C-alpha positions as CSV (number, residue, x, y, z in Angstrom):
1,M,0.0,0.0,0.0
2,Y,1.2,3.5,-0.8
3,E,0.8,4.9,2.7
4,D,3.6,2.6,3.9
5,Y,6.1,3.9,1.4
6,L,7.4,7.4,1.0
7,V,9.2,8.4,-2.2
8,F,10.5,11.5,-0.4
9,D,11.2,10.3,3.1
10,Y,10.6,13.7,4.8
11,K,9.8,12.0,8.1
12,S,13.3,10.7,8.5
13,A,14.7,14.0,7.3
14,A,12.7,15.9,9.9
15,K,14.1,13.6,12.6
16,D,17.6,14.2,11.3
17,M,17.1,17.9,11.2
18,Q,15.6,17.8,14.7
19,I,12.4,19.5,13.6
20,P,9.6,19.3,16.2
21,F,6.9,16.7,15.4
22,E,4.2,19.4,15.8
23,T,5.9,21.5,13.0
24,V,6.0,18.4,10.7
25,L,2.3,17.8,11.3
26,R,1.4,21.5,10.6
27,L,3.4,21.5,7.4
28,E,1.8,18.2,6.3
29,K,-1.7,19.7,6.7
30,E,-0.8,22.9,4.9
31,V,0.7,21.1,2.0
32,Q,-1.9,18.4,1.8
33,N,-4.5,21.0,1.3
34,E,-2.6,22.3,-1.7
35,F,-2.0,18.8,-3.2
36,P,-4.8,16.5,-2.1
37,D,-4.7,14.3,-5.1
38,D,-0.9,13.9,-5.6
39,P,0.8,12.2,-2.6
40,M,4.3,12.3,-4.2
41,L,4.1,16.0,-4.9
42,M,2.8,16.6,-1.4
43,E,5.9,14.7,0.0
44,L,8.3,16.7,-2.1
45,H,6.8,20.0,-1.0
46,V,6.8,18.9,2.7
47,L,10.4,18.0,2.4
48,R,11.2,21.4,0.8
49,A,9.3,23.2,3.5
50,L,11.2,21.3,6.2
51,M,14.5,22.1,4.6
52,S,13.6,25.7,4.5
53,Y,12.4,25.6,8.1
54,A,15.7,24.0,9.2
55,A,17.8,26.5,7.3
56,K,16.0,29.5,8.7
57,N,16.3,28.2,12.3
58,D,19.9,27.3,11.8
59,K,20.7,30.8,10.7
60,S,18.9,32.3,13.7
61,K,21.0,30.3,16.1
62,K,24.3,31.8,14.8
């Protein structure tokens, strides 16, 4: 089943980037509203949003 397989494994990436679970859920909901019929595109956009979030938070720590 597709739900068990992620093409863009944004969940592992979020863990690696130490992004809070609540943030991941919020981004998933936002992106899913934009791409309700395209799970792969949704995953890609969540991953990109997480990467942007991590980059912004990393810069603010310096």
